[in-house]
C-alpha positions in Angstrom: 2.3 -9.6 -4.6 2.1 -5.8 -4.4 -0.4 -3.4 -2.8 -1.6 -2.6 -6.3 -2.9 -6.1 -6.8 -5.4 -5.8 -3.8 -9.0 -5.1 -4.3 -11.0 -2.8 -2.0 -11.7 -4.5 1.3 -8.6 -6.8 1.1 -5.7 -6.4 3.5 -2.2 -7.6 3.8 1.1 -7.0 5.7 3.9 -5.0 4.2 7.0 -7.1 3.4 9.2 -4.5 1.8 9.3 -1.2 -0.1 11.3 -1.2 -3.4 12.1 1.6 -5.9 14.5 4.4 -5.8 15.8 5.8 -2.5 13.7 8.9 -2.6 10.4 7.0 -3.1 11.4 4.4 -0.4 12.3 7.0 2.1 9.0 8.9 1.5 6.9 5.7 1.9 8.8 4.7 5.0 8.2 8.2 6.5 4.5 7.8 5.8 4.4 4.6 7.8 4.9 1.9 5.2 7.2 -0.2 7.5 7.7 -4.0 7.3 5.0 -5.9 9.2 2.5 -3.0 9.1 -1.1 -4.1 8.3 -2.6 -2.2 5.3 -6.1 -2.3 3.9 -7.3 -1.0 0.5 -10.3 1.2 1.1 -11.0 2.7 -2.3 -9.7 2.6 -5.9 -10.5 5.5 -8.1 -12.5 4.6 -11.3 -9.4 4.9 -13.5 -7.2 3.1 -11.0 -5.4 6.2 -9.7 -5.2 7.1 -6.8 -5.6 4.2 -4.4 -6.8 5.0 -0.8 -5.3 2.7 1.8 -5.6 2.6 5.6 -2.6 2.0 7.7 -1.6 3.0 11.3 -4.9 4.6 11.9 -5.1 7.0 9.0 -6.0 7.0 5.3 -3.4 7.6 2.6 -4.0 8.2 -1.1 -1.1 7.0 -3.2 -0.4 6.6 -6.9 -0.7 3.2 -8.5 2.9 3.3 -9.6 3.9 3.8 -6.0 1.5 1.0 -4.8 3.4 -1.4 -7.2 6.5 -0.8 -5.1 5.0 -1.9 -1.8 5.3 -5.7 -1.6 3.0 -7.7 0.7 3.7 -11.0 2.5 0.3 -12.1 3.6 -3.1 -11.2 2.1 -6.5 -11.9 3.4 -10.1 -10.8 2.9 -11.3 -8.3 5.5 
């Protein structure tokens, strides 16, 4: 399951970041590290961007980037 599959209010733990090296390095630099809890706060009406909360801050990412963030455990917040 990827971050893109979560609905607002759901949360999960990052399992891995896939994609090209440039994207993976950028997401890792922003704090998308394995084991980090992440929560979806808001999804724009057309699905892009997605606002997530991780490591104490909010981050808006594109849905195509969210599809590259794989989660290992998902639960309702």
